[in-house]
PDB file with one MODEL, atoms N, CA, C and O in Angstrom:
MODEL        1
ATOM      1  N   MET A   1     -12.169  17.744  -5.698  1.00  0.00           N
ATOM      2  CA  MET A   1     -13.216  16.683  -5.865  1.00  0.00           C
ATOM      3  C   MET A   1     -14.125  16.246  -4.870  1.00  0.00           C
ATOM      4  O   MET A   1     -13.507  15.471  -4.140  1.00  0.00           O
ATOM      5  N   THR A   2     -15.127  16.355  -4.547  1.00  0.00           N
ATOM      6  CA  THR A   2     -15.587  15.636  -3.480  1.00  0.00           C
ATOM      7  C   THR A   2     -16.486  14.244  -3.618  1.00  0.00           C
ATOM      8  O   THR A   2     -16.981  13.677  -4.592  1.00  0.00           O
ATOM      9  N   ALA A   3     -16.472  14.025  -2.535  1.00  0.00           N
ATOM     10  CA  ALA A   3     -17.219  12.262  -2.415  1.00  0.00           C
ATOM     11  C   ALA A   3     -18.393  11.747  -3.309  1.00  0.00           C
ATOM     12  O   ALA A   3     -18.627  10.583  -3.634  1.00  0.00           O
ATOM     13  N   LEU A   4     -19.159  13.022  -3.669  1.00  0.00           N
ATOM     14  CA  LEU A   4     -20.453  13.136  -4.314  1.00  0.00           C
ATOM     15  C   LEU A   4     -20.080  13.000  -5.799  1.00  0.00           C
ATOM     16  O   LEU A   4     -20.993  12.842  -6.609  1.00  0.00           O
ATOM     17  N   GLN A   5     -18.748  13.052  -6.230  1.00  0.00           N
ATOM     18  CA  GLN A   5     -18.307  13.427  -7.831  1.00  0.00           C
ATOM     19  C   GLN A   5     -17.736  11.864  -7.954  1.00  0.00           C
ATOM     20  O   GLN A   5     -17.949  11.089  -8.887  1.00  0.00           O
ATOM     21  N   LEU A   6     -16.887  11.600  -6.654  1.00  0.00           N
ATOM     22  CA  LEU A   6     -16.520  10.268  -7.126  1.00  0.00           C
ATOM     23  C   LEU A   6     -16.944   9.272  -6.575  1.00  0.00           C
ATOM     24  O   LEU A   6     -16.178   8.420  -6.123  1.00  0.00           O
ATOM     25  N   ALA A   7     -18.646   9.152  -6.482  1.00  0.00           N
ATOM     26  CA  ALA A   7     -19.521   8.467  -6.717  1.00  0.00           C
ATOM     27  C   ALA A   7     -19.954   8.025  -7.685  1.00  0.00           C
ATOM     28  O   ALA A   7     -20.654   7.019  -7.797  1.00  0.00           O
ATOM     29  N   ARG A   8     -19.577   8.745  -8.503  1.00  0.00           N
ATOM     30  CA  ARG A   8     -20.611   9.194 -10.077  1.00  0.00           C
ATOM     31  C   ARG A   8     -19.297   8.661 -10.992  1.00  0.00           C
ATOM     32  O   ARG A   8     -19.399   8.594 -12.217  1.00  0.00           O
ATOM     33  N   MET A   9     -18.125   8.308 -10.330  1.00  0.00           N
ATOM     34  CA  MET A   9     -16.924   8.273 -11.688  1.00  0.00           C
ATOM     35  C   MET A   9     -16.960   6.611 -11.719  1.00  0.00           C
ATOM     36  O   MET A   9     -17.076   5.770 -10.828  1.00  0.00           O
ATOM     37  N   SER A  10     -16.838   6.549 -12.863  1.00  0.00           N
ATOM     38  CA  SER A  10     -16.458   4.525 -13.364  1.00  0.00           C
ATOM     39  C   SER A  10     -15.065   4.244 -12.308  1.00  0.00           C
ATOM     40  O   SER A  10     -14.283   4.957 -11.680  1.00  0.00           O
ATOM     41  N   LYS A  11     -15.264   2.826 -12.520  1.00  0.00           N
ATOM     42  CA  LYS A  11     -13.894   2.278 -11.612  1.00  0.00           C
ATOM     43  C   LYS A  11     -12.411   2.477 -12.600  1.00  0.00           C
ATOM     44  O   LYS A  11     -11.229   2.303 -12.301  1.00  0.00           O
ATOM     45  N   THR A  12     -12.936   2.828 -13.626  1.00  0.00           N
ATOM     46  CA  THR A  12     -11.696   2.896 -14.727  1.00  0.00           C
ATOM     47  C   THR A  12     -11.439   4.724 -14.657  1.00  0.00           C
ATOM     48  O   THR A  12     -10.426   5.285 -15.076  1.00  0.00           O
ATOM     49  N   GLN A  13     -12.683   5.440 -13.996  1.00  0.00           N
ATOM     50  CA  GLN A  13     -12.041   6.748 -14.065  1.00  0.00           C
ATOM     51  C   GLN A  13     -11.424   7.142 -12.852  1.00  0.00           C
ATOM     52  O   GLN A  13     -10.728   8.157 -12.809  1.00  0.00           O
ATOM     53  N   LYS A  14     -11.630   6.386 -11.813  1.00  0.00           N
ATOM     54  CA  LYS A  14     -11.171   6.411 -10.523  1.00  0.00           C
ATOM     55  C   LYS A  14      -9.429   5.979 -10.702  1.00  0.00           C
ATOM     56  O   LYS A  14      -8.454   6.687 -10.453  1.00  0.00           O
ATOM     57  N   LEU A  15      -9.469   4.689 -11.175  1.00  0.00           N
ATOM     58  CA  LEU A  15      -8.195   3.985 -11.309  1.00  0.00           C
ATOM     59  C   LEU A  15      -6.994   4.795 -12.217  1.00  0.00           C
ATOM     60  O   LEU A  15      -5.767   4.741 -12.291  1.00  0.00           O
ATOM     61  N   GLN A  16      -7.970   5.490 -12.792  1.00  0.00           N
ATOM     62  CA  GLN A  16      -6.721   6.716 -13.841  1.00  0.00           C
ATOM     63  C   GLN A  16      -6.814   7.942 -12.749  1.00  0.00           C
ATOM     64  O   GLN A  16      -5.801   8.636 -12.661  1.00  0.00           O
ATOM     65  N   ALA A  17      -7.903   8.267 -11.931  1.00  0.00           N
ATOM     66  CA  ALA A  17      -6.976   9.181 -11.066  1.00  0.00           C
ATOM     67  C   ALA A  17      -6.194   8.816  -9.900  1.00  0.00           C
ATOM     68  O   ALA A  17      -5.121   9.213  -9.446  1.00  0.00           O
ATOM     69  N   MET A  18      -6.891   8.101  -9.612  1.00  0.00           N
ATOM     70  CA  MET A  18      -5.834   7.256  -8.919  1.00  0.00           C
ATOM     71  C   MET A  18      -3.946   7.376  -9.336  1.00  0.00           C
ATOM     72  O   MET A  18      -2.991   7.791  -8.680  1.00  0.00           O
ATOM     73  N   GLU A  19      -4.082   6.717 -10.895  1.00  0.00           N
ATOM     74  CA  GLU A  19      -2.410   6.678 -11.221  1.00  0.00           C
ATOM     75  C   GLU A  19      -1.682   8.116 -11.529  1.00  0.00           C
ATOM     76  O   GLU A  19      -0.468   8.319 -11.546  1.00  0.00           O
ATOM     77  N   ALA A  20      -3.073   9.367 -11.846  1.00  0.00           N
ATOM     78  CA  ALA A  20      -2.536  10.577 -12.093  1.00  0.00           C
ATOM     79  C   ALA A  20      -1.970  11.149 -10.875  1.00  0.00           C
ATOM     80  O   ALA A  20      -1.082  11.999 -10.931  1.00  0.00           O
ATOM     81  N   LEU A  21      -2.513  10.658  -9.640  1.00  0.00           N
ATOM     82  CA  LEU A  21      -2.121  11.515  -8.097  1.00  0.00           C
ATOM     83  C   LEU A  21      -0.848  10.658  -7.929  1.00  0.00           C
ATOM     84  O   LEU A  21       0.181  11.207  -7.534  1.00  0.00           O
ATOM     85  N   TRP A  22      -0.869   9.279  -8.225  1.00  0.00           N
ATOM     86  CA  TRP A  22       0.500   8.743  -7.632  1.00  0.00           C
ATOM     87  C   TRP A  22       1.614   8.960  -8.793  1.00  0.00           C
ATOM     88  O   TRP A  22       2.650   8.402  -8.433  1.00  0.00           O
ATOM     89  N   SER A  23       1.705   9.350  -9.592  1.00  0.00           N
ATOM     90  CA  SER A  23       2.480  10.253 -10.810  1.00  0.00           C
ATOM     91  C   SER A  23       3.010  11.480 -10.152  1.00  0.00           C
ATOM     92  O   SER A  23       4.219  11.710 -10.111  1.00  0.00           O
ATOM     93  N   ASP A  24       2.062  12.314  -9.608  1.00  0.00           N
ATOM     94  CA  ASP A  24       2.129  13.769  -9.266  1.00  0.00           C
ATOM     95  C   ASP A  24       3.010  13.636  -7.712  1.00  0.00           C
ATOM     96  O   ASP A  24       3.887  14.335  -7.204  1.00  0.00           O
ATOM     97  N   LEU A  25       2.420  12.599  -7.345  1.00  0.00           N
ATOM     98  CA  LEU A  25       3.208  12.900  -5.769  1.00  0.00           C
ATOM     99  C   LEU A  25       4.725  11.912  -5.797  1.00  0.00           C
ATOM    100  O   LEU A  25       5.644  12.180  -5.023  1.00  0.00           O
ATOM    101  N   SER A  26       4.780  11.172  -6.440  1.00  0.00           N
ATOM    102  CA  SER A  26       6.058  10.509  -6.711  1.00  0.00           C
ATOM    103  C   SER A  26       7.187  11.149  -7.696  1.00  0.00           C
ATOM    104  O   SER A  26       8.372  10.823  -7.754  1.00  0.00           O
ATOM    105  N   GLY A  27       6.613  11.993  -8.340  1.00  0.00           N
ATOM    106  CA  GLY A  27       7.597  12.533  -9.072  1.00  0.00           C
ATOM    107  C   GLY A  27       8.582  13.944  -8.193  1.00  0.00           C
ATOM    108  O   GLY A  27       9.359  14.783  -8.648  1.00  0.00           O
ATOM    109  N   ASP A  28       8.064  13.664  -6.732  1.00  0.00           N
ATOM    110  CA  ASP A  28       8.748  14.603  -5.728  1.00  0.00           C
ATOM    111  C   ASP A  28       8.696  13.915  -4.785  1.00  0.00           C
ATOM    112  O   ASP A  28       8.241  14.404  -3.751  1.00  0.00           O
ATOM    113  N   ALA A  29       9.191  12.384  -4.803  1.00  0.00           N
ATOM    114  CA  ALA A  29       9.537  11.664  -3.511  1.00  0.00           C
ATOM    115  C   ALA A  29      10.517  12.190  -2.589  1.00  0.00           C
ATOM    116  O   ALA A  29      10.437  12.067  -1.366  1.00  0.00           O
ATOM    117  N   ASP A  30      11.145  12.589  -3.009  1.00  0.00           N
ATOM    118  CA  ASP A  30      12.644  13.108  -2.429  1.00  0.00           C
ATOM    119  C   ASP A  30      12.051  14.097  -1.077  1.00  0.00           C
ATOM    120  O   ASP A  30      12.544  14.151   0.049  1.00  0.00           O
ATOM    121  N   ALA A  31      10.999  14.741  -1.528  1.00  0.00           N
ATOM    122  CA  ALA A  31      10.400  15.773  -0.074  1.00  0.00           C
ATOM    123  C   ALA A  31       9.621  15.154   0.386  1.00  0.00           C
ATOM    124  O   ALA A  31       8.788  15.960   0.800  1.00  0.00           O
ATOM    125  N   PHE A  32       9.256  14.028   0.647  1.00  0.00           N
ATOM    126  CA  PHE A  32       8.927  13.223   1.674  1.00  0.00           C
ATOM    127  C   PHE A  32       9.566  12.452   2.616  1.00  0.00           C
ATOM    128  O   PHE A  32      10.629  12.163   2.065  1.00  0.00           O
ATOM    129  N   GLU A  33       9.560  12.101   3.370  1.00  0.00           N
ATOM    130  CA  GLU A  33      10.383  11.439   4.720  1.00  0.00           C
ATOM    131  C   GLU A  33       9.219  10.499   5.475  1.00  0.00           C
ATOM    132  O   GLU A  33       8.162  10.688   6.077  1.00  0.00           O
ATOM    133  N   SER A  34      10.209   9.173   5.006  1.00  0.00           N
ATOM    134  CA  SER A  34       9.412   7.988   5.684  1.00  0.00           C
ATOM    135  C   SER A  34       9.425   8.469   7.535  1.00  0.00           C
ATOM    136  O   SER A  34      10.313   9.107   8.101  1.00  0.00           O
ATOM    137  N   PRO A  35       8.057   7.879   8.196  1.00  0.00           N
ATOM    138  CA  PRO A  35       8.174   8.181   9.583  1.00  0.00           C
ATOM    139  C   PRO A  35       8.440   7.147  10.341  1.00  0.00           C
ATOM    140  O   PRO A  35       8.302   5.927  10.252  1.00  0.00           O
ATOM    141  N   ALA A  36       8.908   7.994  11.211  1.00  0.00           N
ATOM    142  CA  ALA A  36       9.766   6.562  12.065  1.00  0.00           C
ATOM    143  C   ALA A  36       9.670   5.447  12.455  1.00  0.00           C
ATOM    144  O   ALA A  36      10.587   4.695  12.785  1.00  0.00           O
ATOM    145  N   TRP A  37       8.163   5.179  12.447  1.00  0.00           N
ATOM    146  CA  TRP A  37       7.819   3.691  13.257  1.00  0.00           C
ATOM    147  C   TRP A  37       8.202   2.743  11.255  1.00  0.00           C
ATOM    148  O   TRP A  37       8.284   1.517  11.185  1.00  0.00           O
ATOM    149  N   HIS A  38       8.373   3.725   9.868  1.00  0.00           N
ATOM    150  CA  HIS A  38       8.485   2.580   9.108  1.00  0.00           C
ATOM    151  C   HIS A  38       9.971   2.100   9.376  1.00  0.00           C
ATOM    152  O   HIS A  38      10.114   0.884   9.251  1.00  0.00           O
ATOM    153  N   ALA A  39      10.934   2.709   9.667  1.00  0.00           N
ATOM    154  CA  ALA A  39      11.992   2.187   9.756  1.00  0.00           C
ATOM    155  C   ALA A  39      12.512   1.054  10.859  1.00  0.00           C
ATOM    156  O   ALA A  39      13.383   0.188  10.776  1.00  0.00           O
ATOM    157  N   LYS A  40      11.743   1.376  11.762  1.00  0.00           N
ATOM    158  CA  LYS A  40      11.222   0.389  13.058  1.00  0.00           C
ATOM    159  C   LYS A  40      10.576  -1.362  12.607  1.00  0.00           C
ATOM    160  O   LYS A  40      10.688  -2.565  12.844  1.00  0.00           O
ATOM    161  N   ALA A  41       9.902  -0.376  11.838  1.00  0.00           N
ATOM    162  CA  ALA A  41       9.011  -2.082  11.280  1.00  0.00           C
ATOM    163  C   ALA A  41      10.154  -2.726  10.252  1.00  0.00           C
ATOM    164  O   ALA A  41      10.636  -3.849  10.403  1.00  0.00           O
ATOM    165  N   LEU A  42      10.541  -1.678   9.032  1.00  0.00           N
ATOM    166  CA  LEU A  42      11.561  -3.000   8.610  1.00  0.00           C
ATOM    167  C   LEU A  42      12.488  -3.531   9.064  1.00  0.00           C
ATOM    168  O   LEU A  42      12.974  -4.575   8.630  1.00  0.00           O
ATOM    169  N   ALA A  43      12.951  -2.788  10.175  1.00  0.00           N
ATOM    170  CA  ALA A  43      14.060  -3.640  11.085  1.00  0.00           C
ATOM    171  C   ALA A  43      13.993  -4.881  11.370  1.00  0.00           C
ATOM    172  O   ALA A  43      14.804  -5.799  11.246  1.00  0.00           O
ATOM    173  N   GLU A  44      12.333  -4.792  11.994  1.00  0.00           N
ATOM    174  CA  GLU A  44      11.991  -5.822  12.460  1.00  0.00           C
ATOM    175  C   GLU A  44      11.605  -6.967  11.777  1.00  0.00           C
ATOM    176  O   GLU A  44      11.518  -8.044  12.368  1.00  0.00           O
ATOM    177  N   ALA A  45      11.285  -6.809  10.208  1.00  0.00           N
ATOM    178  CA  ALA A  45      11.016  -7.841   9.521  1.00  0.00           C
ATOM    179  C   ALA A  45      12.319  -8.378   9.027  1.00  0.00           C
ATOM    180  O   ALA A  45      12.390  -9.566   8.711  1.00  0.00           O
ATOM    181  N   GLU A  46      13.445  -7.522   8.931  1.00  0.00           N
ATOM    182  CA  GLU A  46      14.539  -8.063   8.501  1.00  0.00           C
ATOM    183  C   GLU A  46      15.590  -8.966   9.444  1.00  0.00           C
ATOM    184  O   GLU A  46      16.387  -9.794   9.003  1.00  0.00           O
ATOM    185  N   GLY A  47      15.411  -8.631  10.735  1.00  0.00           N
ATOM    186  CA  GLY A  47      15.402  -9.696  12.050  1.00  0.00           C
ATOM    187  C   GLY A  47      14.459 -11.083  11.845  1.00  0.00           C
ATOM    188  O   GLY A  47      14.956 -12.201  11.984  1.00  0.00           O
ATOM    189  N   GLN A  48      13.356 -10.922  11.576  1.00  0.00           N
ATOM    190  CA  GLN A  48      12.749 -12.074  11.531  1.00  0.00           C
ATOM    191  C   GLN A  48      13.005 -12.939  10.666  1.00  0.00           C
ATOM    192  O   GLN A  48      12.980 -14.153  10.868  1.00  0.00           O
ATOM    193  N   TYR A  49      13.349 -12.239   9.341  1.00  0.00           N
ATOM    194  CA  TYR A  49      13.738 -12.858   8.298  1.00  0.00           C
ATOM    195  C   TYR A  49      15.381 -13.718   8.326  1.00  0.00           C
ATOM    196  O   TYR A  49      15.550 -14.847   7.864  1.00  0.00           O
ATOM    197  N   LYS A  50      16.285 -13.013   8.868  1.00  0.00           N
ATOM    198  CA  LYS A  50      17.391 -13.228   9.247  1.00  0.00           C
ATOM    199  C   LYS A  50      17.363 -14.613  10.331  1.00  0.00           C
ATOM    200  O   LYS A  50      17.983 -15.640  10.057  1.00  0.00           O
ATOM    201  N   ALA A  51      16.746 -14.495  11.279  1.00  0.00           N
ATOM    202  CA  ALA A  51      16.368 -15.219  11.942  1.00  0.00           C
ATOM    203  C   ALA A  51      15.379 -16.660  11.674  1.00  0.00           C
ATOM    204  O   ALA A  51      15.043 -17.549  12.456  1.00  0.00           O
ATOM    205  N   GLY A  52      15.117 -16.467  10.345  1.00  0.00           N
ATOM    206  CA  GLY A  52      14.552 -17.780   9.683  1.00  0.00           C
ATOM    207  C   GLY A  52      13.032 -17.958  10.147  1.00  0.00           C
ATOM    208  O   GLY A  52      12.373 -18.976   9.937  1.00  0.00           O
ATOM    209  N   LYS A  53      12.554 -16.773  10.836  1.00  0.00           N
ATOM    210  CA  LYS A  53      11.210 -16.714  11.403  1.00  0.00           C
ATOM    211  C   LYS A  53      10.113 -16.184  10.453  1.00  0.00           C
ATOM    212  O   LYS A  53       8.928 -16.433  10.679  1.00  0.00           O
ATOM    213  N   ALA A  54      10.449 -15.565   9.553  1.00  0.00           N
ATOM    214  CA  ALA A  54       9.403 -14.605   8.554  1.00  0.00           C
ATOM    215  C   ALA A  54       8.566 -16.016   7.460  1.00  0.00           C
ATOM    216  O   ALA A  54       8.939 -17.100   7.013  1.00  0.00           O
ATOM    217  N   HIS A  55       7.548 -15.362   7.423  1.00  0.00           N
ATOM    218  CA  HIS A  55       6.948 -16.699   6.543  1.00  0.00           C
ATOM    219  C   HIS A  55       6.338 -15.635   5.595  1.00  0.00           C
ATOM    220  O   HIS A  55       5.620 -14.681   5.892  1.00  0.00           O
ATOM    221  N   PHE A  56       6.774 -16.009   4.439  1.00  0.00           N
ATOM    222  CA  PHE A  56       5.951 -15.747   2.766  1.00  0.00           C
ATOM    223  C   PHE A  56       4.751 -16.390   2.123  1.00  0.00           C
ATOM    224  O   PHE A  56       4.624 -17.608   1.999  1.00  0.00           O
ATOM    225  N   VAL A  57       4.023 -15.638   1.789  1.00  0.00           N
ATOM    226  CA  VAL A  57       3.113 -16.119   1.048  1.00  0.00           C
ATOM    227  C   VAL A  57       2.685 -15.239  -0.421  1.00  0.00           C
ATOM    228  O   VAL A  57       2.674 -14.012  -0.511  1.00  0.00           O
ATOM    229  N   ASP A  58       2.333 -16.243  -1.552  1.00  0.00           N
ATOM    230  CA  ASP A  58       2.395 -15.483  -2.863  1.00  0.00           C
ATOM    231  C   ASP A  58       0.809 -14.507  -2.435  1.00  0.00           C
ATOM    232  O   ASP A  58      -0.054 -14.464  -1.558  1.00  0.00           O
ATOM    233  N   LEU A  59       1.185 -13.841  -3.722  1.00  0.00           N
ATOM    234  CA  LEU A  59      -0.045 -12.285  -3.340  1.00  0.00           C
ATOM    235  C   LEU A  59      -1.552 -12.877  -3.425  1.00  0.00           C
ATOM    236  O   LEU A  59      -2.524 -12.305  -2.932  1.00  0.00           O
ATOM    237  N   ALA A  60      -1.603 -14.197  -4.175  1.00  0.00           N
ATOM    238  CA  ALA A  60      -3.074 -14.747  -4.348  1.00  0.00           C
ATOM    239  C   ALA A  60      -3.670 -15.070  -3.062  1.00  0.00           C
ATOM    240  O   ALA A  60      -4.820 -14.780  -2.732  1.00  0.00           O
ATOM    241  N   THR A  61      -2.470 -15.937  -2.078  1.00  0.00           N
ATOM    242  CA  THR A  61      -2.886 -15.916  -0.860  1.00  0.00           C
ATOM    243  C   THR A  61      -3.079 -15.337   0.174  1.00  0.00           C
ATOM    244  O   THR A  61      -3.783 -15.732   1.103  1.00  0.00           O
ATOM    245  N   ALA A  62      -2.257 -13.996   0.087  1.00  0.00           N
ATOM    246  CA  ALA A  62      -2.072 -12.980   0.892  1.00  0.00           C
ATOM    247  C   ALA A  62      -3.511 -12.359   0.635  1.00  0.00           C
ATOM    248  O   ALA A  62      -4.284 -12.179   1.576  1.00  0.00           O
ATOM    249  N   LYS A  63      -3.847 -12.034  -0.690  1.00  0.00           N
ATOM    250  CA  LYS A  63      -5.303 -11.567  -0.897  1.00  0.00           C
ATOM    251  C   LYS A  63      -6.531 -12.167  -0.062  1.00  0.00           C
ATOM    252  O   LYS A  63      -7.356 -11.538   0.601  1.00  0.00           O
ATOM    253  N   LYS A  64      -6.442 -13.471  -0.257  1.00  0.00           N
ATOM    254  CA  LYS A  64      -7.263 -14.352   0.555  1.00  0.00           C
ATOM    255  C   LYS A  64      -7.792 -13.962   1.724  1.00  0.00           C
ATOM    256  O   LYS A  64      -8.818 -13.443   2.165  1.00  0.00           O
ATOM    257  N   GLN A  65      -6.368 -14.541   2.218  1.00  0.00           N
ATOM    258  CA  GLN A  65      -6.138 -13.926   4.278  1.00  0.00           C
ATOM    259  C   GLN A  65      -6.620 -12.533   4.688  1.00  0.00           C
ATOM    260  O   GLN A  65      -7.238 -12.434   5.748  1.00  0.00           O
ATOM    261  N   LEU A  66      -6.345 -11.229   3.791  1.00  0.00           N
ATOM    262  CA  LEU A  66      -6.867 -10.297   4.122  1.00  0.00           C
ATOM    263  C   LEU A  66      -8.594 -10.115   4.335  1.00  0.00           C
ATOM    264  O   LEU A  66      -9.374  -9.493   5.055  1.00  0.00           O
ATOM    265  N   ALA A  67      -8.619 -11.259   3.015  1.00  0.00           N
ATOM    266  CA  ALA A  67     -10.596 -10.924   2.651  1.00  0.00           C
ATOM    267  C   ALA A  67     -10.768 -11.407   4.042  1.00  0.00           C
ATOM    268  O   ALA A  67     -11.493 -10.735   4.776  1.00  0.00           O
ATOM    269  N   LYS A  68     -10.094 -12.689   4.604  1.00  0.00           N
ATOM    270  CA  LYS A  68     -11.007 -13.225   5.523  1.00  0.00           C
ATOM    271  C   LYS A  68     -10.865 -12.695   6.714  1.00  0.00           C
ATOM    272  O   LYS A  68     -11.461 -13.279   7.619  1.00  0.00           O
ATOM    273  N   ARG A  69      -9.883 -11.195   7.152  1.00  0.00           N
ATOM    274  CA  ARG A  69      -9.519 -10.808   7.882  1.00  0.00           C
ATOM    275  C   ARG A  69     -11.031  -9.398   8.410  1.00  0.00           C
ATOM    276  O   ARG A  69     -11.518  -8.983   9.462  1.00  0.00           O
ATOM    277  N   ARG A  70     -11.216  -9.161   6.986  1.00  0.00           N
ATOM    278  CA  ARG A  70     -12.668  -8.100   6.599  1.00  0.00           C
ATOM    279  C   ARG A  70     -13.497  -8.299   7.587  1.00  0.00           C
ATOM    280  O   ARG A  70     -14.000  -7.501   8.378  1.00  0.00           O
ATOM    281  N   LYS A  71     -13.649 -10.005   7.418  1.00  0.00           N
ATOM    282  CA  LYS A  71     -15.030 -10.407   7.730  1.00  0.00           C
ATOM    283  C   LYS A  71     -15.474 -10.410   8.845  1.00  0.00           C
ATOM    284  O   LYS A  71     -16.638 -10.756   9.046  1.00  0.00           O
TER     285      LYS A  71
ENDMDL
END
């Protein structure tokens, strides 16, 4: 699939393609190994949580915060 073909697809078609790709990739999840940085990031997040320093927000708030960062 080329970028040109993607440009012609509707959002629904793009989402269907993403779902098909995810289904195919996740069916063989054991074949993929998480990168080393991921384990480190998870350990750091767990440490912050246990220390009471983690700050959680709901999904709507997170989306708003991320949208502001893009500007």
